[in-house]
C-alpha atoms as a printed R data frame, in Angstrom:
   type eleno elety resid chain resno       x       y       z
1  ATOM     1    CA   MET     A     1   4.524  -7.977 -28.156
2  ATOM     2    CA   SER     A     2   1.755  -9.886 -26.383
3  ATOM     3    CA   LYS     A     3  -0.079  -8.591 -23.301
4  ATOM     4    CA   LEU     A     4   1.845 -10.943 -21.037
5  ATOM     5    CA   GLU     A     5   5.213  -9.731 -22.371
6  ATOM     6    CA   GLN     A     6   4.487  -6.028 -21.881
7  ATOM     7    CA   THR     A     7   6.109  -4.104 -19.060
8  ATOM     8    CA   PHE     A     8   3.744  -2.353 -16.673
9  ATOM     9    CA   THR     A     9   4.399   0.140 -13.900
10 ATOM    10    CA   VAL     A    10   2.279   1.736 -11.221
11 ATOM    11    CA   GLN     A    11   2.576   5.454 -10.481
12 ATOM    12    CA   ASP     A    12   0.631   7.349  -7.841
13 ATOM    13    CA   GLY     A    13  -1.608   4.341  -7.219
14 ATOM    14    CA   GLN     A    14  -2.549   4.026 -10.892
15 ATOM    15    CA   CYS     A    15  -1.331   1.649 -13.575
16 ATOM    16    CA   ALA     A    16   0.817   3.809 -15.834
17 ATOM    17    CA   GLY     A    17   0.210   3.522 -19.554
18 ATOM    18    CA   PRO     A    18  -2.590   1.040 -20.190
19 ATOM    19    CA   LEU     A    19  -5.688   1.138 -18.033
20 ATOM    20    CA   VAL     A    20  -4.932  -2.324 -16.686
21 ATOM    21    CA   CYS     A    21  -1.830  -4.083 -15.395
22 ATOM    22    CA   PRO     A    22  -1.042  -7.455 -13.800
23 ATOM    23    CA   LEU     A    23  -1.941  -7.900 -10.132
24 ATOM    24    CA   SER     A    24   1.717  -8.769  -9.512
25 ATOM    25    CA   ARG     A    25   2.666  -5.142 -10.316
26 ATOM    26    CA   VAL     A    26   0.427  -3.259  -7.871
27 ATOM    27    CA   GLN     A    27   1.555  -1.858  -4.539
28 ATOM    28    CA   VAL     A    28   0.642  -3.380  -1.181
29 ATOM    29    CA   GLY     A    29  -2.506  -1.764   0.206
30 ATOM    30    CA   MET     A    30  -4.031  -0.964  -3.187
31 ATOM    31    CA   VAL     A    31  -7.638  -1.837  -3.969
32 ATOM    32    CA   VAL     A    32  -8.083  -2.988  -7.551
33 ATOM    33    CA   CYS     A    33 -10.816  -4.342  -9.786
34 ATOM    34    CA   VAL     A    34 -10.237  -7.540 -11.780
35 ATOM    35    CA   LYS     A    35 -10.670  -6.813 -15.492
36 ATOM    36    CA   GLN     A    36  -9.418  -9.949 -17.254
37 ATOM    37    CA   LEU     A    37  -7.941 -13.380 -16.551
38 ATOM    38    CA   ASN     A    38  -5.124 -14.331 -18.948
39 ATOM    39    CA   ALA     A    39  -4.789 -17.987 -17.980
40 ATOM    40    CA   THR     A    40  -5.799 -21.353 -19.372
41 ATOM    41    CA   PRO     A    41  -9.562 -22.014 -19.355
42 ATOM    42    CA   GLY     A    42  -9.174 -24.457 -16.468
43 ATOM    43    CA   MET     A    43  -7.166 -21.976 -14.398
44 ATOM    44    CA   GLN     A    44  -9.651 -19.192 -15.212
45 ATOM    45    CA   GLU     A    45 -12.450 -21.371 -13.858
46 ATOM    46    CA   ARG     A    46 -10.497 -22.116 -10.662
47 ATOM    47    CA   LEU     A    47  -9.634 -18.432 -10.135
48 ATOM    48    CA   ARG     A    48 -13.306 -17.517 -10.513
49 ATOM    49    CA   GLU     A    49 -14.242 -20.208  -7.965
50 ATOM    50    CA   LEU     A    50 -11.787 -18.569  -5.530
51 ATOM    51    CA   GLY     A    51 -13.362 -15.147  -6.104
52 ATOM    52    CA   PHE     A    52 -10.993 -13.661  -8.690
53 ATOM    53    CA   CYS     A    53 -13.912 -12.858 -11.025
54 ATOM    54    CA   GLU     A    54 -14.111 -10.034 -13.509
55 ATOM    55    CA   GLN     A    55 -15.338  -6.834 -11.776
56 ATOM    56    CA   GLN     A    56 -14.436  -8.235  -8.315
57 ATOM    57    CA   ARG     A    57 -12.669  -5.782  -6.001
58 ATOM    58    CA   ILE     A    58  -9.599  -7.117  -4.257
59 ATOM    59    CA   LYS     A    59  -6.965  -5.625  -1.979
60 ATOM    60    CA   LEU     A    60  -3.301  -6.608  -1.985
61 ATOM    61    CA   LEU     A    61  -2.386  -7.181   1.674
62 ATOM    62    CA   SER     A    62   1.235  -8.325   1.450
63 ATOM    63    CA   ARG     A    63   3.946  -9.414  -0.928
64 ATOM    64    CA   HIS     A    64   6.541 -11.917   0.248
65 ATOM    65    CA   SER     A    65   7.072 -15.369  -1.255
66 ATOM    66    CA   ASN     A    66   3.396 -15.192  -2.321
67 ATOM    67    CA   LEU     A    67   0.919 -12.360  -2.763
68 ATOM    68    CA   ILE     A    68  -1.766 -12.254  -0.072
69 ATOM    69    CA   CYS     A    69  -5.040 -10.742  -1.278
70 ATOM    70    CA   LEU     A    70  -8.312  -9.910   0.412
71 ATOM    71    CA   VAL     A    71 -10.980 -11.415  -1.842
72 ATOM    72    CA   CYS     A    72 -14.636 -11.672  -0.791
73 ATOM    73    CA   ASN     A    73 -13.649 -11.080   2.874
74 ATOM    74    CA   SER     A    74 -11.151 -13.980   2.723
75 ATOM    75    CA   ARG     A    75  -7.365 -13.892   2.598
76 ATOM    76    CA   LEU     A    76  -5.919 -15.875  -0.283
77 ATOM    77    CA   GLY     A    77  -2.299 -16.453  -1.213
78 ATOM    78    CA   ILE     A    78  -1.267 -16.801  -4.852
79 ATOM    79    CA   SER     A    79   2.086 -17.020  -6.602
80 ATOM    80    CA   GLU     A    80   3.552 -14.050  -8.441
81 ATOM    81    CA   LYS     A    81   3.376 -16.077 -11.673
82 ATOM    82    CA   LEU     A    82  -0.364 -16.592 -11.202
83 ATOM    83    CA   ALA     A    83  -0.799 -12.922 -10.254
84 ATOM    84    CA   ASP     A    84   0.825 -12.037 -13.596
85 ATOM    85    CA   SER     A    85  -2.218 -13.551 -15.333
86 ATOM    86    CA   ILE     A    86  -4.774 -11.470 -13.386
87 ATOM    87    CA   MET     A    87  -5.229  -8.115 -15.108
88 ATOM    88    CA   VAL     A    88  -6.532  -5.397 -12.786
89 ATOM    89    CA   GLU     A    89  -7.427  -1.721 -12.787
90 ATOM    90    CA   ALA     A    90  -6.571   0.510  -9.831
91 ATOM    91    CA   LEU     A    91  -9.561   2.018  -8.037
92 ATOM    92    CA   PRO     A    92  -9.571   5.458  -6.440
93 ATOM    93    CA   GLU     A    93  -8.995   5.432  -2.705
94 ATOM    94    CA   PRO     A    94 -12.088   6.223  -0.638
95 ATOM    95    CA   PRO     A    95 -11.950   9.564   1.191
96 ATOM    96    CA   MET     A    96 -10.749   9.512   4.785
97 ATOM    97    CA   PRO     A    97 -13.519  10.016   7.376
98 ATOM    98    CA   ALA     A    98 -13.522  13.435   9.011
């Protein structure tokens, strides 16, 4: 089974099983770190131009017809199909201020 055919789940804010999962599988409000782009070379280049670079932190803001992400202080909308090709790792939530 290839990486793109695997089933991924998120439990307690973490990708269950493998360390990474597709962006399309994370919960709204999660902050994640991009680990790998599984797209064509041309699409990888375009995603990097938009800020979806490896090691970039992004936050999933909403999920409706498209996924809205906060990337480099900008809101970007991408399709769920495209989000399937962006492999991410969940980051621990920062502590709440006292």
